[in-house]
TORPAMAR-445218 format. One record per atom (N, C-alpha, C): residue in one letter; x, y, z. Coordinates in pm, whole numbers, plus 50000, padded with zeros to 5 digits. Each point is the difference from the previous one (the first is absolute). Layout:
TORPAMAR-445218
aXYZ...
END
This chain:
TORPAMAR-445218
x671151309261376x499044998849878x498855007150056x499225005049929x498765007450024x499144985649977x499014998950113x499134989050020x498695006149981x498634991650033x499075003349974x499505010150110x500535001350108x499885009250099x501215003250069x500585011249992x501225004550088x500015011250076x500524998850103x500245014150084x500835009549939x499395012750019x500745009149920x500845011450086x499225003850103x500725009350105x499405002850120x500485002750093x499495004150120x500395012250051x499505009550030x500655012150018x499575006150157x500275009550061x499945004150124x498775002250057x499544997450130x498675000150065x499815016149948x498675002349984x499425010449968x499805006049897x500924994849891x500345000149859x499214991849898x499934986050044x499304991949892x500634985350006x499424991050004x500584986349932x499384995949877x500754995249901x499624995349892x500524984749976x498904995249933x500494987049961x499304995449842x500984993949916x499524997249862x499064985550004x498755001849943x499064990150015x499804991449893x499544990049985x499644991149884x499685010049884x498705007150031x499385009049865x500885012350005x501195002650059x500595010449971x499345013250088x499314997150118x499715012750055x500925003150133x499785011650016x500885004350153x499025003850110x500094992950089x499365004850138x500895007450075x499255008550067x500845011050115x499574998750103x500574996650091x499724997650134x499825014150105x500595008849940x500015015150037x500195010249897x499215009049991x500155010649884x499845014450060x501335006049954x500015017950047x498685004449938x499945012250033x499535008549909x500485006349906x499454999349873x501095003949880x499345009749935x500625008549904x499115010349921x499424991849858x498995007349991x499234994049881x500664991449888x501155009949963x500884995949894x501484995750031x500414990150072x501424997550042x501045006349920x500915003350063x501095008049927x501444994950041x501085004649924x501574994450038x500004986449979x501594995050007x500084989149962x499264986250074x499714989749931x499534986550031x500814998150155x499114995650087x501064995550134x500434983149979x500994994750089x500474987849963x498924988950017x499035004250051x498944986349984x499505004149897x499345009649952x499405001549863x500884997449887x501184999550003x500994995249888x499774984250016x500184991950115x500304985549994x498564993349981x498965009650031x498634994749987x499924998349864x499965013949943x499575002049834x500904992149915x501174998450019x501104992049925x499344983650014x499834994550124x499414989050042x499024996549900x498915006150004x499034999949941x499944996049858x500615009649956x500445002449858x500834984949929x501154995950058x500714987649998x499174989350043x498985001550071x499344986650023x499144995349901x499295012149929x499034999449898x500714995749887x501195007249958x500874993849886x500344986150000x500434992950109x500594985849983x498714994650002x498865001350074x498954994549965x499424997649870x500105008449888x499895002549890x498665008249973x499695005650122x498795011150012x500565012449932x500225003049871x500615012749935x499185009750023x498654999150011x498995011550041x500075004850096x500064993250102x500065003550145x501545006950015x501014994349957x501065003349993x500275014749945x499525002149906x500045013149912x499265009650078x499074997150091x498915010450054x500915004450149x501104996250020x500835002550109x501105010049948x499775001849861x501015010149953x499405014449949x500875010549993x499375012349946x499805001549838x500114988849937x499565002349864x499694985549980x498374995050011x499454987750027x500294997049864x499275007049896x499734992149872x501744995049917x500885008750027x501194999349942x500594986750054x499535001150153x501034985550058x499334988649989x498255000449943x499474987749990x500454995449852x500095006449918x500374997349848x501554994750024x500785008350057x501534991850024x499964989150057x499254997250114x500164986150065x499214991249923x498755005449936x499604987249918x501024991749897x500185010349924x501254998249904x501204993050030x500425001550107x501234992950075x499574987850027x498634994750047x499444987850012x500024993749869x499385008649911x499664991149876x501044998049899x500975011149981x501164997349919x501184995950062x500205000550127x501354996450040x500064985950028x498664994650051x499774985850036x501015000950137x499595007550068x500554995450159x499034994050082x500374988750024x499094990450104x500694999650125x498954995850103x500674995950127x500855011450082x499265010749968x500865012050052x500235002350171x500865002750060x500235003550112x500675010650039x499295009050072x500805013050029x500224999450139x501525004550044x500435001950127x500255013650012x499215007650090x500465016650006x501534999250092x500575010049980x501505004650069x499615008550122x501205005650017x499685009850126x499825014449953x498915005250036x499625015349976x501005009250038x500155007749917x500735011650011x499355012549933x499685007550115x498705010849986x498944995949923x499545005049891x498844995049933x500264990749887x501064997250005x500824987549873x499834987650050x499494991649953x499784984250038x500974993249868x500884991650058x500624990249884x499084987850006x500284991349914x499404987849985x500724988149919x499924987350018x500794990649928x498944991749947x499754998349875x499054990349918x500594989449958x499204989950042x500584985049916x498754994849922x500404993649892x498794995249908x500524987949914x499204994049915x500364988749919x499365008049849x501264999949921x499385003349865x499834988249901x499034999949948x499414987149931x499475005749852x500304991549894x499345002249885x500234989649905x498884998249912x499824989949926x499815005749858x500204994949889x499995008849871x498614995949962x499584987250048x498524998049957x499294993850107x498725007149991x499144995050128x500334984750042x499964995950126x500384983849998x501314993049953x500805006249936x501364996249950x500665000150091x501404995749985x500934998650091x500475014350028x500395002950126x500445011550023x501165003750094x500525013050027x501255005850035x499505004550144x500764998150113x500055004550136x501245002450044x500115012550080x501045001950092x499855008550104x500604999650113x499665009150093x500575015849955x499285009350074x500205015049963x500035007050123x501155006150027x499635010250120x500665014049985x499585010650063x500385013950003x499725008350116x500775009550000x499635009750123x499485013149944x498935004950082x499875011349922x499115008750167x499265015149957x499975006050115x498655008049973x499305004650086x499015010949998x500195009750085x499405011749977x499885008850098x498315006450008x499865003450132x498715002850058x499905012250031x498805006249939x499655017750007x498765003150059x499825010550021x498645005050028x499475008349887x498804996249956x499465007349895x499445014950063x500155009249927x499705013550038x498675003850034x499104994549867x498615003949987x499334990950124x500164990050056x499274995550121x500554995150109x501565002550001x500844994650116x500024982750007x499644994549880x499974984249998x501484992549960x500364991950096x501324997949987x499984987149893x500824998349907x500194993749879x501324996849952x500204986049920x501284999449934x500325009649881x500895006250007x500505007649890x500434991749881x498855001049878x500094987249926x501045008049889x501234990849965x500645000049864x500214987549960x500304999149868x500524987649916x500834991950098x501045007650055x501354991450067x499424992350105x498475002650082x499604994250104x499964985149957x499404996449868x499834986849967x501334993149970x500845006449934x501424998049986x501125010249953x501054998650081x500925012550001x500565005649861x499774988349909x500615005249866x498755007249907x498884999950055x498895005849921x499955015650011x499805005349884x499595015050008x498685001349905x499635013549995x498865002749941x499604994449858x499234989350002x499634992949858x500474986149980x501044999750096x500654985849972x499214989750038x500224983849963x499224988250032x501134992050041x499764991750081x500454987150011x499434988649940x500764993449892x499564990049932x500654984649995x499274991350028x500734986549970x499444996149880x500924992549910x499454992349872x501435000949904x499574995749919x501355000049877x500645013649999x501355000549982x500535011549998x499635007649873x499815011550006x499955006349843x501314999849960x501145001850055x501124999449918x501014987250058x500334995249912x500864986650031x501265004250057x500384994750093x501585002150082x501005001949925x501125007950039x501165001249936x501134995750069x501174997649935x501434998050060x500805011049950x499765014150080x501205007849949x501344997950039x500895004849910x501254997250010x500545010749978x501535001150051x500795011749972x500904999249877x501085011549981x500345000749865x500864986449987x500804993350126x500814988749965x499304986350013x498364999250010x499384991849967x499494991550178x500375007850093x499594993550153x498575006250038x499634993850052x498485000250039x499885012750097x499015009049993x499645010950067x499024996350092x499865001550121x498954994150106x499645013950107x499074999750044x500035011950131x500624995250107x500224985450013x500594996350124x501515002849991x500475000749892x501575003849987x500245015049977x498985007849922x499805014450009x498855004150041x499975003850087x498345003050073x499445013549910x500855011749945x499625007149948x499304996649880x500314988949940x499474999149857x498554992450005x499264998650139x498784995350006x498965004949878x499885015250000x499055004449944x500395000149830x501284999449984x500795000249880x499554988349921x500024987350111x499714986949936x498354997749956x499285007050087x498515000749982x499635007349852x500585008550002x500005010449861x500414991649898x501034992450029x500534991649848x499204990549973x499434994150096x498934987249987x498825006349922x499505011950046x498865006949960x500325001749817x500925003649976x500395008849871x500224985849920x500934993350049x500354987849923x500024985549984x498994999250113x499564984250070x499194994549854x499235003749932x499314996749890x501304995749874x500735008049992x501105001249863x501314991450067x499854996150098x501374992350046x499814985149979x498734996249952x499814983449963x499604992950156x499795007450079x499374990250130x498704997049990x499754991750129x498604995849984x499325005050171x498825005850009x499565003750116x499664990350090x500265004450136x499764990050119x498745005050031x499544992050173x499105005850062x500465007950114x499365011150022x500685009050093x498975007350067x500325007950120x499255009750074x500875012949973x499255011749946x500865009849955x499245011750030x500645011150004x499405015950008x499785003349860x498895003849959x499565003149854x499785015750033x501045007649939x500065015649992x498605006649921x499795010250060x498765007049954x500245004749851x499345001149885x500685004649907x500025015150001x500775006149939x499775016449988x498605003649932x499525011550042x498895004249932x500295005749862x498964997549921x500105003349857x500295018550011x500875003149909x500275012849978x501015006750113x500694990450052x500985003250133x501465001249904x500104994849889x501175001649949x501044988350010x500955001549900x500884986349986x500844999150145x500195015450034x500944998550119x499534993750115x498665001150041x499244992150113x500294983749977x499774996849882x500014986949977x501264994450019x501155008549959x501394993749984x500285000050138x499785009850096x500485000050141x499034992850107x499044993849940x499344992650086x500694983250071x499404999250126x500814990050018x499584985949959x500824990649968x499804985849949x498934995350088x499414988049942x499294988150040x501274991350131x499434997450096x500974992950077x499594985550068x500724990049958x499764984050046x500425001850163x498724993450079x500094998150138x500224985950029x499684992949928x499804982650022x499984992949888x500974992149954x499874990149896x499254987050070x499004997449924x499494984750020x500404989949917x500215004549865x500634989449914x501035007549909x500984997249968x501185004949946x499665000149853x500345011449919x499855002049872x501234997449928x500314997649881x501344999049943x500705013049969x501125003050068x500515015249961x500455001649850x499935010749938x500965004549904x500815008650042x501235002649920x501165003850024x499865013749956x500675012050095x500095011949942x501225005350047x500825005349902x501485002950014x499865015250017x500485004650115x500115014650038x501785008349977x500005009250011x501295008450000x500375001350135x499524993850108x500915000950124x501214995749992x500975005850072x501254997350035x500034994650165x500144983649993x500284995050145x500715010550099x501255002749933x501195005150099x499175014550036x499255007749917x499485012650036x498874999850060x499084990049995x498814994750069x500514999750140x500854990150047x500244997050105x500595012550088x500895008149918x500475012350069x498995009050021x498925002349919x498925007550027x499274995050124x499604985850018x499084996950098x500855002350120x501274997550023x500875004150125x500065013450051x499835011849903x499905012650015x498635001850096x499144998049921x498665004650048x499464994050120x500544987949993x499654992550133x500335007250144x501265009349985x500665005850115x499245014950002x498985001549933x499395013950017x498504998749998x499515008750055x498375003349984x499615009549876x499104994149938x499395005449885x500895006649871x500964989349986x501275002849889x499354993749881x500665005649898x499354994149835x501135003549918x500564988549938x500835003249878x499874992549884x500475005549871x500234994849885x501205003049945x500384988449903x501145001849947x499954993849844x500545008549895x499794996349867x501485000649931x499734995649884x501155001649939x499445010449879x501015010649991x499385013449913x500164993949833x500944990949975x500115001649863x498924992049937x499094990150082x498794993749949x498875004750079x499875001250106x498755003750098x499924988950082x500824989649992x499604986850068x499895003250149x499204991750072x499935003050135x500624989650081x501025004650060x501114986750092x499674998850130x499125009850081x499654995550135x498985012250023x499174992650087x498885009150062x499594994050130x500265012050121x499684993950105x499135010550110x499194993750101x499235010450094x500074996750113x500255005650118x499814998650120x498744988250064x498985004849930x498894998350025x499314988949885x499924986350051x499514991449888x498385003249930x499245008150028x498635003349961x500325005949879x499645014050003x500155009749891x501015001749921x500074996549871x501415005149951x500215013549969x500725004550092x500075017549985x501225002949902x500894989949972x501195000149906x499455003349873x498724991049944x499605002449879x498685007549979x499304998150148x498405010249965x500025009750102x500825004850063x500215009750082x499475014849932x499905008650075x499565012249938x500075013350088x501425001850022x500635008350093x500685012049968x499975010350066x500685012849907x501614996550027x500675005049880x501384992350001x500645011950059x499735011750038x500935010850056x501075000049921x501205002550025x501245009249923x500254990449895x499764987649982x500404988949914x499265006449830x499015006350043x499275008149878x501075008249932x500845006350086x500805011749968x500744991949841x500134988049992x500764994449874x499145004649902x498794996250027x499075002949838x500115015949984x499755007950127x499935015949973x501395003649938x500944995150041x501115002049951x500175000449842x499584987149965x500044998549857x499155009449923x498975005850043x499185007749959x500615015849993x500645003950106x500665013449996x501124999449924x500624988550000x501404999949897x499374997449839x499124996149967x499465004349868x499465011549939x499435008250135x499515010449964x500765011650018x501294997150039x500845010750004x499955009050116x499254993650076x499555006450168x501404997250102x500904991749974x501014996250088x501044991949898x501235002250063x501044988949951x501154997950109x500474988249978x500924994250096x500695009850090x501025008549887x500935008350081x499465015650036x498815003149921x499355013449993x499575002250121x500205014750035x499545006650149x498494997450002x499594996050120x498494997350004x499735003250136x498655007050021x499655004750125x499504988850109x500585002450100x499424989650127x499845008550149x499165009249978x499495007250106x499334990850109x500195009150129x499344991450125x498444997749976x499285011049946x498764997849964x499255004049870x499144992849943x499445008549864x498524998249995x499175009350005x498704998950001x499245001749868x499204985549977x499445001349871x498724994050032x498745006449924x498634994050030x499495002650104x500555009450132x499715004350106x500574988750102x500894991849949x500704992150113x501265002349999x500425002150112x501585002450029x500744989350020x500904994849919x500584989149993x501285001950051x501154989450092x501075002650041x501054987449989x501205000050033x500664991649992x500164990350108x500514988850044x500164994950098x501115006050107x499625004650123x500855005850071x499905016249946x499345003449915x500305012149936x501185006149968x500534989949934x501365003649933x499975007849872x500825007149961x500095005649866x501364998749945x500145000149865x501364998449945x500195015549945x500995007750020x500055007449937x501155002549876x499815004349872x500525000649877x500624984549977x499014993650013x500514984749985x499554993049868x500054991349959x499694996449855x498724988150016x499424995849880x498874992750011x500474982850048x501424998649991x500374984150030x500045002550156x500525011450064x500014999250132x498785001550030x499155002949971x498435003950071x499314985449956x500564995449891x499424986250014x500444985550108x501195005850003x500924989850106x499475000950145x499625015050016x499605000550149x498364999650011x499554996649879x498364999549996x499295014850042x500335006949951x499495015150033x498665002249914x498975000050099x498704999749961x499465013649900x500555009550047x499765013449939x500875000949865x501064992449986x500595000449848x499004998349933x498974987350038x499284995849883x498415009650016x499585004250118x498715007549997x500255012549957x501135001749988x500575017249915x499495000049854x500084988749959x499634998149848x498375000349979x499314995950096x498664997849969x499335012549913x500305009550010x499465012449917x500394999649851x500794993749970x500564999349884x499524986249910x499004993550072x499744985349949x498505000049974x499404994849909x498794994950012x499204993050061x498884998850057x499574991250092x499954983449957x500234997249862x500274984449960x501254996349962x500945011450038x501374996149964x500704989050033x499584997850139x500524989250069x499364984949975x498675002149998x499174988349961x500394994949847x500265010449905x500504995149873x501564994450012x500875005650060x501394996250031x499714984550045x499614998950099x499534985650071x499654990349906x498975003849908x499294990449912x501144997049872x500495012849945x500254995849878x501444994349998x500795002550129x501524995049992x500094987850101x499185003050117x500374987350090x498714990249984x499205003349928x499034988649993x499244997950138x499465011050045x499435000050122x498675005249988x499044995650078x498685005950012x499194996549907x500204989249891x499144998049907x499054988550018x500164990350104x499384989550042x500174990249878x501214997149946x499894989749894x501384991750029x500535000650114x500954989449995x499474985150008x500564992049969x499604986649993x501184988850049x500335003250118x501284991250046x499884985450015x498804995350026x499694986450023x498904996550128x500185012350085x499004998550127x499195013250024x499185002650101x499365013149985x501215010150055x499955013449949x500965007250054x499195016149967x500525008550084x499855014550008x500915006849900x499905008449896x500725004949906x500215014750024x499955004250119x500435014850033x498945009449966x499815007050064x498985014549973x500505012350009x499855008749897x500655014950000x498875007449950x498885003250091x499195009149904x500115013850001x499265002749896x500115016049970x499045008250115x501495007050065x499185009150100x500495014050003x499375010150070x500255014949979x500685007450121x500595009549983x500335010650124x500884991150097x499755001650128x500924992550081x499994985750007x499034993549969x499954985249963x500894995049903x499985007449906x501064998149855x501525000350052x500065011350073x501435003250071x500544987450093x498954999950067x500314987250101x500314987049926x499474994049856x499944990449945x501744999049949x500635012949971x501264999949971x501024993750093x499754998750115x500604994150111x499414988550039x499074991649941x499674989250028x498865000750117x499285008650011x498905001450093x498865006349917x498965005350032x498835005649912x499234984650000x499684998449909x499184985949899x500794991249974x501275001049976x500864990749921x500314986350118x499744990349940x500044985950065x500624989849941x501024994150071x501064990549928x500054987150113x500904990249953x500334988550060x501444996849988x500484988550055x501664997249956x499964995749871x499064991449942x500054996849868x500155013149908x499015010350032x500475010749902x500985007950009x500465001350144x501295008449994x501264991649960x500024987250010x501234991149955x499755002949846x498885000549950x500005001849870x500505015849925x499865008950106x500515011049947x501485002450023x500604992150122x501494999449963x500474992749874x499454988749986x500304991849882x500035009649877x498875008149992x499795008749866x501095008849981x500385004850124x501155011549991x501484990949966x500114988650065x501114991949969x500324998349800x498734993050004x499914994849844x499865012749886x499395008250028x499495013049945x498524996549932x499574989650008x498734996449942x499294990550095x498555002249993x499024992850113x499784985149924x500414991950065x499784985550023x499054993550071x498594998949947x499115000050117x500484984550099x499935000250093x500344990950115x499114985849976x500424989050013x499304986849974x500604990050093x499084993550025x500324985250089x499784988349938x499354997949888x499844990449915x500145005449860x500864991549939x500445006249842x498734999349904x499695011149919x498865000749918x500014991349904x500874991949973x499794988849911x499624987050045x499405001550150x499394989950025x498465000649972x499285010649995x498715002149954x500075011149885x501015003349958x500055007949888x499155016050039x500315002450102x499115014450058x500985010949948x499585012549982x500645011749942x500235007050154x501535002749977x500495008950128x499955013249969x499405008250084x499955015750011x501585006149925x499515011949943x501505005149927x499555015950052x501355006649989x499835013450035x499915009549858x499365009549978x499665007049884x501555002749957x501125005750095x501325003149944x500854999150117x501514998049973x500904998750053x500775011650056x500785001650109x500665009950047x500955002149908x500635011149958x500745005549904x501494991950044x500774997449956x501434997750033x500475009850117x500035014649962x500485008150082x499405000550130x498464999949992x499204997650134x500434989650083x499904988649944x500344989150073x501415000150067x500935006349919x501465000850034x499865008550130x499425012850013x499675008550119x499374993350104x498744993749995x499664991550082x500644991050096x500774994549907x501114987350080x500945010650064x500375012149965x501095002550057x499435010350148x498715002849986x499355006350126x499834989750106x499714987249942x499484984150098x501475000750050x501244999349897x501204995750062x500625007650095x499535015349989x500505008950091x499714997650119x498564998150029x499154997350114x500744989850072x500344991649937x500574986850052x501235000450063x500665008949927x501765002350091x500015012850071x498875010449986x500535010450058x498325006450041x499244994650021x498505003750023x499474991450118x498535001350019x499294991750097x500204986249984x500754989649885x499754988849978x501244995750042x501275008850039x501054992249995x500424985950108x499065003850113x500544986650078x499574986249919x498614999549966x499654985249962x500954997549880x500495012649912x500314992949884x501855001149983x500225003050112x501614995250030x500614988849967x501145002749930x500644988849939x499594992049907x498845002649944x499334993249851x500355003349872x501525008150021x500335000649840x499625013549937x500314999649869x499685012749937x498804999349926x499434990249925x498854999849932x498964995150097x499565012950068x498844999850090x499505011250030x498815003450045x499395013550013x498664996350089x499585010750077x498874999950085x499525011850065x498604995850046x499135012150049x499324996250126x500005008650080x499394996650133x498815009550024x498994994550085x498585008149987x499384996250125x499315010550089x499234999650108x498725005649955x498994992450013x498515003549981x499105003950105x499635010350037x498955002150110x498864995649987x499414992850093x498534996849992x499055004850117x499125005049978x499085005950122x499904988050093x500005001950129x499634990550086x501334991450040x500895002149937x501364993350030x500965007750087x500774995150113x500915005350047x501204999749927x500424992749918x501245001049935x499714995549844x500805005949912x499635002349849x500144983649928x499254997549891x500894987649937x501195001249950x500954990050015x501265001549964x500264993049852x500365007849903x500334992949859x501365004549964x500284988349872x501574997349969x499954994149872x500345007449895x500314994149874x501275001249961x500304989849923x501535000349958x500384990249879x500965001249935x500324988549882x501465000750019x500724985449977x501104997550010x500394988149891x500775005049898x500054991049882x498784997749915x499854988549978x498564995049950x498894993950099x500115008650115x499064996150114x499465013550067x498545000249992x499345012050064x499074995550104x499765006350115x499344996650114x499645013450077x498374998250023x499485008450110x499494994850107x500045007150138x499434996050103x499105011850081x499204993750066x499005011950075x500164989850146x500015010950114x499724993150127x499145014050049x498784992950006x498735009150096x500305004650115x500095010150018x500325006650140x501154998750031x501244997149906x500984998450036x501045011250006x499335014049977x501085010350018x500925003749882x500865004849999x500875003749885x500424990649914x499854997349863x499854991149930x501674992749996x501095010349995x501494993250021x500194991850099x499275001950121x500294991450094x498954988050032x498955002049956x498804989049994x500214991849886x499725003549858x500094992749912x501114997349933x500765010750003x501464997049929x500814988050033x500174993750127x500854989550016x499184988149931x498534998950010x499394990149906x500504998149846x499985015649946x500404998749875x501534997649993x500675004050070x501504995349991x500104986350008x499294992750078x500424983650009x499654994149848x498535005849944x499774996949871x501055003749884x500515008750001x500885003949909x501434991650021x500414995850110x501014989950052x499794986549967x498744995750014x499634985649974x499454997849862x499735008349919x499544998649870x500774992449899x501375003450016x500644989349913x500015003849852
END
């Protein structure tokens, strides 16, 4: 524990001996000649000394002095002042951990105390958490300081967030699955952020009463940022409950069997996310992520790679630019907008059909049609038929509804194969497969709209019967004779799939995607840096289709 005076570091003779004093001063037994503005990373002694001074001042309650040891004193002082005032953390003790380069981890213990009225009966509970800081050298003057970030005060904090103790803004909820069983983050780790979102949306409508809590209150999206920013924002998060409220019950569409299978699949992989839907209704049966923090399955915004070819194919079929058994070009290369596009391993299909190109995921079969399309053709198709990119989904918790921006030249061509500016997540791509299966877009939802009488999003038009049948044929052929054969083997006749691999700058391996339907089930998964979608995301979707019931 950091005391009033703590020895910080002793370094070799001729370099200097440093000690942390009561007032935070550093003495030097010997000092080498140094340039007027020191450069380079901080030394081990500097890291230990500065972090020690900062943590000692913070622990003692001297937030002004603590903030002065950071590279953003004004912001740090405001944040630490609000932490003490709003979070009601008393008797703080801070224990530094083992330094790793310029990073210093530390453990905080405190007592959270709150009374509804001054002098009245209150509530108290111990609270502990781990955080870390990084020490940097400021370029302008060479001074060594703590690199201030909100996460230094608490790891859950981002810019504009606050820690607050008081009466919870939203009463607690008891979320249950479609069979009435309680959903908890302990049983289903992936549902942590989902449960937070359900509480924020339905807490006041479900009939519960608020308790006393320490919670993270998220920054409200700035005015003028649009509905999408608000919908995709992280929900507030409860860190400690001092006094239990009375929960109201919220029934979801989650299937316990599907959710259990989904959790099992992502737990054995890194950076995997999956969503399972019922095409006939849009009900969400399961959602899971390898990492329990950010909900990539609902809120991610990633290039979907070749799974986007499902939407592009619907466009080409409707415009008469392709047909299932019609001859279609699949050259090694195709140049458009001064970009030279190619296929995986530079393959080509001579005298092949569009069905063969779709099943083999031929990029140039789609890029070659770019000159015949308008810049907004794909955008309109995604919005009007698949309900994507309009920021109007109301699934019951925050979600990202896909983005297919209008682009031109090479970027427009790249969008046709799920690159460029196109962004999706497993929820979006599961909905695409579901729309192909049903022929009509049914907005996915986690809580029935009957609960709060909200309006679900609708697409401007449905696929024609002929186009829907051709898309199902393309996806079925891919599952029995194309890139999706292995994951879809043995799943019967009423099924179809599409693989995808999305290149990402700076990644060694692409993100692997897979979307499919089987009967009245549709699922999509992504494994970031997983490589080929059939190998990485395909096995996840297979298990979802087998366990969906």
